[in-house]
Backbone bond lengths (Angstrom), bond angles and torsions (degrees), N, CA, C in turn:
res aa  C-N    CA-C-N  psi(-1)  N-CA   C-N-CA  omega(-1)  CA-C   N-CA-C  phi
1 X - - - 1.454 - - 1.530 110.75 -
2 X 1.332 114.56 -42.21 1.456 118.41 -177.66 1.527 111.23 -66.52
3 X 1.322 117.11 -37.62 1.457 119.49 -179.41 1.519 111.99 -69.55
4 X 1.317 118.35 -36.24 1.469 119.48 178.24 1.527 110.70 -68.40
5 X 1.320 116.79 -34.85 1.468 120.17 176.78 1.522 109.91 -66.63
6 X 1.313 117.54 -41.51 1.461 121.12 177.30 1.520 111.04 -65.38
7 X 1.330 117.03 -37.56 1.464 120.60 179.21 1.516 110.81 -63.89
8 X 1.320 116.92 -42.89 1.468 120.46 178.74 1.514 110.54 -65.45
9 X 1.323 117.48 -40.99 1.463 120.75 178.67 1.527 111.65 -63.50
10 X 1.320 117.15 -38.07 1.467 120.11 178.19 1.519 109.80 -68.60
11 X 1.341 117.67 -41.37 1.456 121.32 -177.73 1.527 112.50 -64.16
12 X 1.328 117.19 -37.09 1.468 119.91 -175.57 1.520 112.98 -102.18
13 X 1.327 117.46 16.44 1.465 119.47 -177.15 1.526 112.95 -86.21
14 X 1.319 118.08 -5.31 1.457 120.37 -177.14 1.533 110.87 -75.46
15 X 1.334 117.89 132.43 1.461 119.57 177.28 1.525 112.79 -66.93
16 X 1.345 117.20 -25.65 1.464 119.62 176.96 1.521 110.98 -58.72
17 X 1.320 115.38 -40.76 1.455 120.80 -178.76 1.517 111.03 -61.55
18 X 1.306 116.74 -45.79 1.470 120.15 -176.12 1.522 112.13 -74.55
19 X 1.332 117.95 -37.34 1.469 120.44 176.36 1.521 109.91 -64.91
20 X 1.323 116.71 -42.37 1.453 120.70 178.20 1.515 112.53 -65.13
21 X 1.323 117.06 -41.26 1.464 120.15 178.79 1.525 110.97 -64.94
22 X 1.325 117.34 -40.31 1.465 120.27 178.05 1.526 110.90 -66.10
23 X 1.329 117.61 -41.70 1.457 121.15 178.52 1.516 112.33 -63.81
24 X 1.329 116.65 -41.62 1.464 120.14 177.99 1.526 110.64 -65.25
25 X 1.320 116.63 -40.27 1.468 119.97 178.75 1.519 111.30 -63.78
26 X 1.314 117.36 -42.38 1.468 121.14 178.71 1.522 110.89 -65.45
27 X 1.319 117.28 -42.75 1.453 120.61 -179.02 1.525 111.88 -65.57
28 X 1.311 116.94 -45.86 1.470 120.19 179.17 1.517 110.72 -65.69
29 X 1.323 117.30 -39.05 1.467 120.14 177.66 1.520 111.18 -64.56
30 X 1.316 117.34 -40.56 1.462 120.59 179.10 1.527 110.87 -66.15
31 X 1.339 117.21 -40.58 1.463 120.14 175.00 1.529 110.31 -58.41
32 X 1.311 116.11 -48.45 1.469 120.26 -178.82 1.523 111.17 -61.12
33 X 1.313 117.02 -45.59 1.464 120.15 -178.17 1.528 111.88 -66.91
34 X 1.320 117.21 -34.63 1.463 119.13 176.82 1.527 111.72 -69.43
35 X 1.320 116.35 -43.95 1.462 119.38 -179.19 1.522 112.84 -70.46
36 X 1.328 117.75 -31.06 1.462 119.94 -179.64 1.525 112.22 -81.56
37 X 1.323 118.18 -12.33 1.458 121.40 177.43 1.510 114.87 93.59
38 X 1.312 117.79 3.37 1.470 120.32 -179.92 1.524 112.29 -70.41
39 X 1.313 117.98 -24.20 1.463 121.35 179.15 1.534 110.89 -106.21
40 X 1.328 116.61 31.76 1.453 120.50 -177.27 1.534 112.96 -60.66
41 X 1.334 120.44 -42.35 1.476 118.98 177.13 1.536 112.72 -61.32
42 X 1.309 116.44 -38.96 1.456 120.46 178.72 1.530 110.69 -68.93
43 X 1.324 116.87 -38.18 1.464 120.45 177.31 1.527 110.72 -66.30
44 X 1.334 117.09 -37.85 1.463 120.55 176.56 1.521 111.69 -64.23
45 X 1.309 116.77 -40.55 1.460 120.82 177.32 1.534 111.23 -64.56
46 X 1.316 116.70 -41.11 1.468 120.15 178.32 1.524 110.44 -64.24
47 X 1.340 117.14 -38.13 1.465 119.69 177.27 1.521 111.58 -68.41
48 X 1.323 116.97 -37.48 1.463 120.43 179.34 1.528 111.17 -65.72
49 X 1.311 116.67 -33.31 1.467 121.48 178.98 1.530 112.17 -89.90
50 X 1.334 116.43 7.05 1.463 123.12 -178.97 1.519 111.94 59.31
51 X 1.314 116.69 35.78 1.458 122.06 177.23 1.527 112.10 -109.47
52 X 1.332 116.18 -0.58 1.461 120.33 -175.62 1.511 114.19 -61.99
53 X 1.325 117.26 -29.75 1.462 118.82 -179.12 1.526 112.20 -76.11
54 X 1.317 117.36 -12.36 1.461 120.68 -178.55 1.528 113.10 -98.84
55 X 1.336 117.85 -10.14 1.464 120.39 -174.45 1.524 111.34 -68.76
56 X 1.329 117.37 -52.07 1.460 119.82 -176.78 1.527 112.73 -67.75
57 X 1.329 120.39 -40.72 1.476 117.80 174.47 1.530 112.82 -63.25
58 X 1.334 116.60 -34.70 1.460 119.36 177.48 1.521 111.06 -65.61
59 X 1.332 116.97 -42.87 1.462 119.97 177.95 1.531 110.90 -66.21
60 X 1.337 116.75 -35.82 1.459 119.53 176.66 1.526 111.00 -66.27
61 X 1.327 117.21 -38.29 1.462 120.98 176.42 1.523 110.78 -63.25
62 X 1.323 116.79 -42.77 1.464 120.32 178.18 1.519 110.26 -62.57
63 X 1.329 117.11 -42.71 1.460 120.21 179.99 1.529 111.08 -64.53
64 X 1.311 117.46 -45.23 1.464 120.62 -179.42 1.523 111.63 -64.55
65 X 1.320 117.08 -43.41 1.469 119.05 179.19 1.526 111.02 -68.92
66 X 1.326 117.37 -32.26 1.469 120.17 176.90 1.516 111.21 -66.72
67 X 1.320 116.51 -39.82 1.461 119.26 177.20 1.528 109.90 -63.90
68 X 1.324 117.06 -40.24 1.467 120.66 176.97 1.528 111.19 -63.42
69 X 1.321 116.95 -39.77 1.466 119.91 178.09 1.520 111.66 -65.82
70 X 1.326 116.94 -40.07 1.470 120.24 178.22 1.524 109.81 -62.73
71 X 1.322 116.42 -45.45 1.466 119.47 -179.86 1.532 111.39 -64.25
72 X 1.328 117.29 -42.09 1.468 118.78 178.73 1.529 110.65 -68.18
73 X 1.326 117.99 -33.38 1.459 120.64 174.99 1.514 112.30 -63.79
74 X 1.336 116.37 -39.84 1.461 119.59 176.45 1.527 111.28 -66.80
75 X 1.313 116.84 -37.75 1.466 120.23 178.47 1.525 110.19 -66.58
76 X 1.329 117.23 -44.09 1.474 120.40 178.51 1.523 110.14 -62.94
77 X 1.322 117.51 -41.26 1.467 120.73 177.56 1.515 112.15 -63.72
78 X 1.335 116.70 -39.33 1.459 120.56 178.09 1.528 110.94 -66.03
79 X 1.324 116.89 -41.38 1.463 119.85 177.76 1.523 110.63 -63.70
80 X 1.324 117.31 -41.68 1.475 120.09 177.86 1.527 110.90 -62.12
81 X 1.328 115.83 -41.44 1.460 119.85 179.97 1.526 110.88 -65.76
82 X 1.318 117.04 -41.36 1.471 120.43 178.25 1.524 110.82 -64.05
83 X 1.314 117.00 -41.12 1.472 119.59 177.45 1.521 110.92 -62.77
84 X 1.323 116.12 -39.41 1.461 120.43 179.03 1.528 110.22 -64.36
85 X 1.335 116.72 -40.65 1.463 119.76 178.00 1.516 111.34 -66.49
86 X 1.334 117.50 -39.38 1.461 120.67 179.83 1.522 110.26 -65.32
87 X 1.341 116.39 -41.66 1.471 119.41 178.04 1.518 110.91 -63.74
88 X 1.307 116.21 -36.87 1.457 120.43 -176.31 1.524 111.59 -73.76
89 X 1.325 116.31 -36.72 1.459 119.60 -175.20 1.521 113.48 -101.54
90 X 1.308 118.16 6.76 1.469 120.80 -179.96 1.522 109.83 -64.69
91 X 1.298 113.98 144.67 1.456 119.26 178.44 1.519 108.89 -76.28
92 X 1.305 114.62 125.63 1.471 119.87 178.89 1.525 108.76 -92.80
93 X 1.306 116.64 143.90 1.469 118.28 177.93 1.540 110.45 -65.21
94 X 1.325 116.13 145.57 1.469 118.03 -179.97 1.518 111.53 -66.23
95 X 1.300 114.23 143.47 1.472 119.43 178.32 1.539 108.41 -87.67
96 X 1.291 115.63 138.63 1.462 120.61 177.91 1.521 109.47 -86.67
97 X 1.312 115.38 133.03 1.484 117.24 176.72 1.516 111.15 -68.52
98 X 1.278 116.10 141.04 1.462 119.20 -178.24 1.491 111.62 -112.02
């Protein structure tokens, strides 16, 4: 039980994973709020400033980069876990009795 808990902690310890997850959450939430009409005043302001055509591509860029960060965070966590396993299971040289 203790080793599986340590394995999970090593896998999710990468900051890339958490930054990516937060970015994806913000992007998806912003998409939802824009489509549901909760951010209508902000959308009107963006249209008045002629920035409305850049909002959705920007949110898509944030979502795509967040997914990439999550995947790289999982890869970094997996590499850390593999290194930890290699260190733990490495063959140690025999000690000579003195």
